[in-house]
N, CA and C of each residue as an Amber inpcrd file, in Angstrom:
protein
   390
 104.3460000-168.7370000  99.9050000 104.9930000-167.6910000 100.6710000
 103.9380000-166.7650000 101.2250000 104.0360000-166.4530000 102.5180000
 103.0510000-165.6130000 103.1920000 103.3260000-164.1400000 102.9060000
 102.2410000-163.3840000 102.7800000 102.3980000-161.9420000 102.6430000
 101.8400000-161.2830000 103.8870000 102.2620000-160.0680000 104.1550000
 101.8640000-159.3890000 105.3710000 101.1450000-158.0860000 105.0780000
 100.3350000-158.0700000 104.0380000  99.6240000-156.8590000 103.6700000
  98.2820000-156.7340000 104.3800000  97.6440000-157.8450000 104.6900000
  96.3110000-157.8230000 105.2810000  96.4550000-157.9980000 106.7880000
  96.3120000-156.9510000 107.5390000  96.5730000-156.9660000 108.9770000
  95.5690000-157.7900000 109.7760000  94.2460000-157.7690000 109.4800000
  93.3060000-158.4930000 110.3370000  93.5640000-160.0020000 110.4320000
  94.2240000-160.6090000 109.4710000  94.4620000-162.0410000 109.5080000
  95.6910000-162.4080000 110.3260000  96.3560000-161.4280000 110.8880000
  97.5890000-161.6780000 111.6300000  97.3290000-161.6750000 113.1180000
  97.9710000-162.5870000 113.7630000  97.9990000-162.5890000 115.2150000
  99.3580000-162.0870000 115.6370000  99.4260000-161.5770000 116.8340000
 100.6870000-161.0410000 117.3280000 101.0320000-161.6980000 118.6530000
 102.3180000-161.8400000 118.8370000 102.8400000-162.2930000 120.1200000
 104.0410000-161.4150000 120.4340000 104.2960000-161.1820000 121.7150000
 105.3550000-160.2690000 122.1140000 106.3720000-160.9860000 122.9840000
 107.6480000-160.7810000 122.6650000 108.7370000-161.2620000 123.5130000
 109.1150000-160.1270000 124.4490000 108.9880000-160.3440000 125.7220000
 109.2840000-159.2900000 126.6750000 110.7740000-159.2210000 126.9780000
 111.1700000-158.1560000 127.6380000 112.5590000-157.9810000 128.0560000
 112.8750000-158.9680000 129.1660000 114.1360000-159.3430000 129.2340000
 114.6310000-160.2490000 130.2640000 115.4710000-159.4310000 131.2410000
 114.9650000-159.2620000 132.4530000 115.6580000-158.4510000 133.4530000
 116.3810000-159.2980000 134.5000000 116.5930000-160.5800000 134.2490000
 117.2270000-161.4470000 135.2350000 118.6780000-161.0780000 135.4930000
 119.3550000-160.4700000 134.5190000 120.7520000-160.0820000 134.6880000
 120.9270000-158.5670000 134.7220000 119.9270000-157.8430000 135.1830000
 120.0190000-156.3900000 135.2550000 119.1450000-155.7240000 134.2140000
 119.4160000-154.4450000 133.9840000 118.5670000-153.6550000 133.0980000
 119.1090000-153.5430000 131.6780000 120.1480000-154.2830000 131.3530000
 120.6770000-154.2540000 129.9890000 119.5980000-154.7280000 129.0140000
 119.6440000-154.2170000 127.7960000 118.6510000-154.5840000 126.7900000
 118.8610000-156.0340000 126.3670000 117.9590000-156.8890000 126.8000000
 118.0420000-158.3230000 126.5330000 116.6130000-158.8530000 126.4690000
 116.3600000-159.7580000 125.5240000 115.0140000-160.2870000 125.3370000
 114.9660000-161.7670000 125.6920000 113.7770000-162.2140000 126.1540000
 113.5810000-163.6280000 126.4720000 113.7960000-164.4770000 125.2280000
 114.4320000-165.6250000 125.4080000 114.7310000-166.4850000 124.2660000
 113.7810000-167.6750000 124.1750000 112.7760000-167.7100000 125.0180000
 111.8350000-168.8230000 125.0020000 110.8710000-168.6850000 123.8140000
 110.7370000-169.7440000 123.0540000 109.8340000-169.7490000 121.9040000
 108.3880000-169.7080000 122.3900000 107.6160000-168.7070000 121.9680000
 106.2030000-168.6410000 122.3650000 105.4350000-169.8600000 121.8600000
 104.4800000-170.3220000 122.6450000 103.7260000-171.5230000 122.2870000
 102.9580000-171.3380000 120.9760000 102.5660000-170.1030000 120.6520000
 101.8220000-169.8520000 119.4150000 102.6600000-170.1190000 118.1700000
 103.9810000-170.1020000 118.3020000 104.8620000-170.2710000 117.1420000
 105.4700000-171.6610000 117.0390000 105.1590000-172.5340000 117.9700000
 105.7990000-173.8600000 117.9960000 105.5500000-174.6760000 116.7310000
 104.4240000-174.4690000 116.0800000 104.1240000-175.2240000 114.8520000
 104.7950000-174.6220000 113.6200000 105.2020000-173.3530000 113.7030000
 105.7380000-172.6630000 112.5330000 107.2590000-172.5930000 112.5090000
 107.8810000-172.4120000 113.6540000 109.3090000-172.0940000 113.7100000
 110.0370000-173.1310000 114.5540000 111.2380000-173.5100000 114.1230000
 112.0340000-174.4210000 114.9460000 112.6080000-173.6620000 116.1310000
 112.6510000-174.3270000 117.2600000 113.1050000-173.6760000 118.4840000
 114.5660000-173.2480000 118.4000000 115.4060000-174.0560000 117.7840000
 116.8250000-173.7170000 117.6920000 117.0470000-172.4840000 116.8170000
 116.3400000-172.3910000 115.6950000 116.4760000-171.2200000 114.8250000
 116.0070000-169.9610000 115.5360000 114.9000000-170.0670000 116.2470000
 114.3600000-168.9210000 116.9710000 115.3350000-168.4560000 118.0530000
 115.8720000-169.3900000 118.8210000 116.8180000-169.0310000 119.8790000
 118.0820000-168.4180000 119.3040000 118.5530000-168.9290000 118.1650000
 119.7340000-168.3510000 117.5210000 119.4860000-166.9040000 117.1070000
 118.3000000-166.6330000 116.5820000 117.9550000-165.2770000 116.1510000
 117.9250000-164.3190000 117.3400000 117.2200000-164.7010000 118.3890000
 117.1030000-163.8230000 119.5560000 118.4490000-163.6700000 120.2470000
 119.2440000-164.7300000 120.2950000 120.5780000-164.6500000 120.8920000
 121.4500000-163.6640000 120.1310000 121.3780000-163.6980000 118.7960000
 122.1690000-162.7670000 117.9880000 121.7320000-161.3190000 118.2460000
 120.4310000-161.0920000 118.3510000 119.9170000-159.7550000 118.6660000
 120.4240000-159.3170000 120.0410000 120.3440000-160.2100000 121.0230000
 120.8340000-159.8930000 122.3630000 122.3290000-159.6010000 122.3630000
 123.0920000-160.3530000 121.5750000 124.5420000-160.1370000 121.5010000
 124.8840000-158.7670000 120.9150000 124.1400000-158.3530000 119.9030000
 124.3910000-157.0340000 119.3160000 124.0830000-155.9280000 120.3220000
 122.9790000-156.0660000 121.0690000 122.6660000-155.0580000 122.0830000
 123.6830000-155.0740000 123.2190000 124.2000000-156.2410000 123.5700000
 125.2480000-156.3110000 124.6010000 126.5060000-155.5810000 124.1290000
 126.8510000-155.7580000 122.8540000 127.9930000-155.0320000 122.2930000
 127.7450000-153.5280000 122.2920000 126.5190000-153.1220000 121.9970000
 126.1850000-151.6960000 121.9580000 126.3260000-151.0550000 123.3350000
 125.9980000-151.7890000 124.3860000 125.9980000-151.2320000 125.7280000
 127.3050000-151.4630000 126.4830000 128.2240000-152.2040000 125.8820000
 129.4980000-152.4980000 126.5380000 130.3200000-151.2220000 126.6760000
 130.8790000-151.0330000 127.8640000 131.7440000-149.8870000 128.0930000
 133.1080000-150.1690000 127.4800000 133.6050000-149.2020000 126.7390000
 134.9090000-149.3420000 126.1040000 135.5590000-147.9710000 126.0220000
 136.7800000-147.9720000 125.5990000 137.4860000-146.7070000 125.4020000
 136.7430000-145.8530000 124.3730000 136.2160000-146.5090000 123.3520000
 135.4920000-145.7930000 122.3060000 134.2570000-145.0910000 122.8570000
 133.4640000-145.8130000 123.6600000 132.2490000-145.1940000 124.1970000
 132.5930000-144.0720000 125.1700000 133.6600000-144.2500000 125.9280000
 134.1030000-143.1910000 126.8330000 134.5090000-141.9460000 126.0390000
 135.2570000-142.1420000 124.9670000 135.7010000-141.0100000 124.1450000
 134.5230000-140.3380000 123.4470000 133.5370000-141.1210000 123.0050000
 132.3410000-140.5290000 122.4030000 131.6450000-139.6070000 123.4020000
 131.5350000-140.0640000 124.6510000 130.9030000-139.2510000 125.6830000
 131.6800000-137.9760000 125.9690000 132.9940000-138.1030000 126.0650000
 133.8250000-136.9150000 126.3220000 133.7570000-135.9320000 125.1610000
 133.8360000-136.4460000 123.9400000 133.7670000-135.5850000 122.7660000
 132.4050000-134.9000000 122.6790000 131.3570000-135.6340000 123.0030000
 130.0260000-135.0400000 123.0090000 129.9220000-133.9240000 124.0320000
 130.4580000-134.1600000 125.1950000 130.4160000-133.1450000 126.2510000
 131.2160000-131.9070000 125.8430000 132.3720000-132.1070000 125.2530000
 133.2200000-130.9810000 124.8520000 132.6000000-130.1390000 123.7370000
 131.7740000-130.7590000 122.9130000 131.1850000-130.0350000 121.7870000
 129.7140000-129.6890000 122.0220000 129.2790000-129.7630000 123.2780000
 127.8660000-129.5210000 123.6210000 126.9530000-130.4430000 122.8110000
 127.4260000-131.6530000 122.5750000 126.6970000-132.7160000 121.8740000
 126.3380000-132.3790000 120.4370000 126.9140000-131.3210000 119.8870000
 126.6690000-130.9990000 118.4800000 127.4070000-131.9500000 117.5500000
 128.4420000-132.6230000 118.0480000 129.1790000-133.5790000 117.2140000
 128.2570000-134.6930000 116.7260000 127.2260000-135.0100000 117.5190000
 126.3370000-136.1070000 117.1550000 125.3580000-135.7340000 116.0430000
 125.3890000-134.4850000 115.6060000 124.6450000-134.1010000 114.4090000
 125.3690000-134.5870000 113.1580000 126.6750000-134.8070000 113.2780000
 127.5020000-135.2010000 112.1390000 127.9830000-136.6480000 112.2100000
 128.1240000-137.1760000 113.4140000 128.7310000-138.4910000 113.6070000
 127.7490000-139.4030000 114.3240000 127.6270000-140.6210000 113.8320000
 126.7560000-141.6070000 114.4800000 127.5260000-142.3010000 115.5970000
 126.8560000-142.5390000 116.7030000 127.5020000-143.1990000 117.8270000
 127.5780000-144.7030000 117.5890000 128.3930000-145.3480000 118.3930000
 128.5170000-146.8060000 118.3130000 127.1690000-147.4710000 118.5910000
 126.4210000-146.9380000 119.5550000 125.1120000-147.4920000 119.8850000
 124.1560000-147.4050000 118.6920000 124.1370000-146.2660000 118.0220000
 123.2670000-146.1010000 116.8520000 123.6460000-147.0780000 115.7410000
 124.9300000-147.2950000 115.5510000 125.3760000-148.2470000 114.5350000
 124.9390000-149.6620000 114.8820000 124.9890000-150.0120000 116.1630000
 124.5450000-151.3430000 116.5780000 123.0350000-151.5070000 116.4070000
 122.2760000-150.4600000 116.6990000 120.8220000-150.5060000 116.4950000
 120.5160000-150.7160000 115.0120000 121.2680000-150.0710000 114.1390000
 121.1010000-150.2770000 112.6990000 121.4380000-151.7100000 112.3060000
 122.4690000-152.2860000 112.9320000 122.8240000-153.6870000 112.6520000
 121.6970000-154.6210000 113.0510000 121.0420000-154.3560000 114.1770000
 119.9000000-155.1700000 114.6020000 118.7850000-155.0830000 113.5670000
 118.4810000-153.8800000 113.1120000 117.4080000-153.6970000 112.1270000
 117.7210000-154.4450000 110.8320000 118.9580000-154.3400000 110.3580000
 119.3430000-155.0530000 109.1320000 119.3160000-156.5620000 109.3260000
 119.7390000-157.0340000 110.4910000 119.7230000-158.4650000 110.7790000
 118.2900000-158.9970000 110.7850000 117.3660000-158.2480000 111.3770000
 115.9710000-158.6810000 111.4290000 115.3720000-158.7140000 110.0230000
 115.6720000-157.7160000 109.2060000 115.1900000-157.7160000 107.8220000
 115.7020000-158.9370000 107.0760000 116.9790000-159.2360000 107.2460000
 117.5880000-160.3930000 106.5630000 116.9750000-161.7050000 107.0650000
 116.7790000-161.8380000 108.3780000 116.1940000-163.0560000 108.9300000
 114.7480000-163.2320000 108.4800000 113.9980000-162.1350000 108.4430000
 112.6180000-162.2160000 107.9590000 112.5880000-162.7060000 106.5170000
 113.4290000-162.1430000 105.6940000 113.4430000-162.4930000 104.2780000
 113.8620000-163.9460000 104.0510000 114.9190000-164.3690000 104.7400000
 115.4870000-165.6950000 104.4840000 114.8130000-166.8190000 105.2540000
 114.3450000-166.5430000 106.4730000 113.8890000-167.6250000 107.3420000
 112.4110000-167.5330000 107.6890000 111.9860000-166.3970000 108.2110000
 110.6850000-166.3390000 108.8770000 109.4990000-166.0780000 107.9490000
 109.6270000-165.1880000 106.9790000 108.4870000-164.9130000 106.0970000
 108.0280000-166.1300000 105.3120000 108.9440000-166.9970000 104.8200000
 108.4480000-168.2170000 104.1720000 107.6460000-169.1260000 105.1100000
 107.8350000-168.9720000 106.4230000 107.1000000-169.7720000 107.4060000
 105.8260000-169.0830000 107.8820000 105.5560000-167.8750000 107.3570000
 104.3620000-167.1410000 107.7530000 104.5380000-166.3410000 109.0300000
 105.7830000-165.9990000 109.3440000 106.0970000-165.2690000 110.5730000
 106.9170000-164.0360000 110.2090000 106.7020000-162.9610000 110.9560000
 107.4930000-161.7450000 110.7370000 107.8920000-161.1660000 112.0860000
 109.1930000-160.9410000 112.2550000 109.7170000-160.3190000 113.4690000
 109.8520000-158.8240000 113.2010000 109.3650000-158.0110000 114.1290000
 109.4510000-156.5550000 113.9840000 110.6400000-156.0270000 114.7770000
 111.2000000-154.9430000 114.3090000 112.3390000-154.3020000 114.9510000
 111.9340000-153.8500000 116.3620000 112.7040000-154.2070000 117.3840000
 112.3420000-153.8030000 118.7480000 112.3670000-152.2870000 118.9670000
 113.0590000-151.5390000 118.1250000 113.0520000-150.0820000 118.2500000
 111.6620000-149.5200000 117.9670000 110.8450000-150.2250000 117.1860000
 109.4850000-149.7680000 116.9140000 108.6190000-149.7950000 118.1680000
 109.0060000-150.5780000 119.1490000 108.2830000-150.6800000 120.4200000
 109.0910000-150.0820000 121.5740000 110.0680000-149.2330000 121.2610000
 110.8510000-148.5700000 122.2880000 111.7220000-149.5140000 123.0960000
 112.1490000-150.6030000 122.4990000 112.9840000-151.6230000 123.1500000
 112.3000000-152.2700000 124.3530000 110.9700000-152.1820000 124.4220000
 110.2280000-152.8320000 125.5080000 110.0030000-154.2980000 125.2230000
 109.8410000-154.6340000 123.9340000 109.5380000-156.0080000 123.5500000
 109.8290000-156.1750000 122.0580000 109.7910000-157.4160000 121.6190000
 109.8940000-157.7210000 120.1890000 108.5160000-158.2350000 119.7700000
 107.9240000-157.5630000 118.7990000 106.6220000-157.9740000 118.2700000
 106.8520000-159.0020000 117.1690000 106.0940000-160.1020000 117.2330000
 106.1750000-161.1390000 116.2030000 104.7600000-161.3510000 115.6650000
 104.6180000-161.1690000 114.3530000 103.3290000-161.3940000 113.6930000
 103.3730000-162.7560000 113.0300000 102.2490000-163.4620000 113.0800000
 102.1760000-164.7640000 112.4160000 100.7990000-164.9540000 111.8060000
 100.7890000-165.6690000 110.6900000  99.5340000-165.9580000 109.9930000
  98.8750000-167.1700000 110.6190000  97.5680000-167.1340000 110.6770000
  96.8400000-168.2810000 111.2300000  96.4450000-169.2350000 110.1360000
């Protein structure tokens, strides 16, 4: 089992955002060539697809998101000091999903996926052992 304590032995690869369908938060699902020997392509695509699906749910317009916006406006946004928004809950789900996937799938293969919020949703950082 690979450990991730020694940083100099790790290489990094980044999955960039996919803007082909607009500016919604979506990441490329293509397996980087550096990981082809470590990770199966189907497992990798399933992971990134699940992350993309959660972000799509977070950004979907609904009655709930409309009401959150109206309630925030009516309370000068102080309500959000007490209540978490749907988007924040979805971001937490992504973080928990990545932790679970790292533990169950990727760390035994010498790979670690980092939470995209750590990079401001610009990309997903993936560390791998050489």
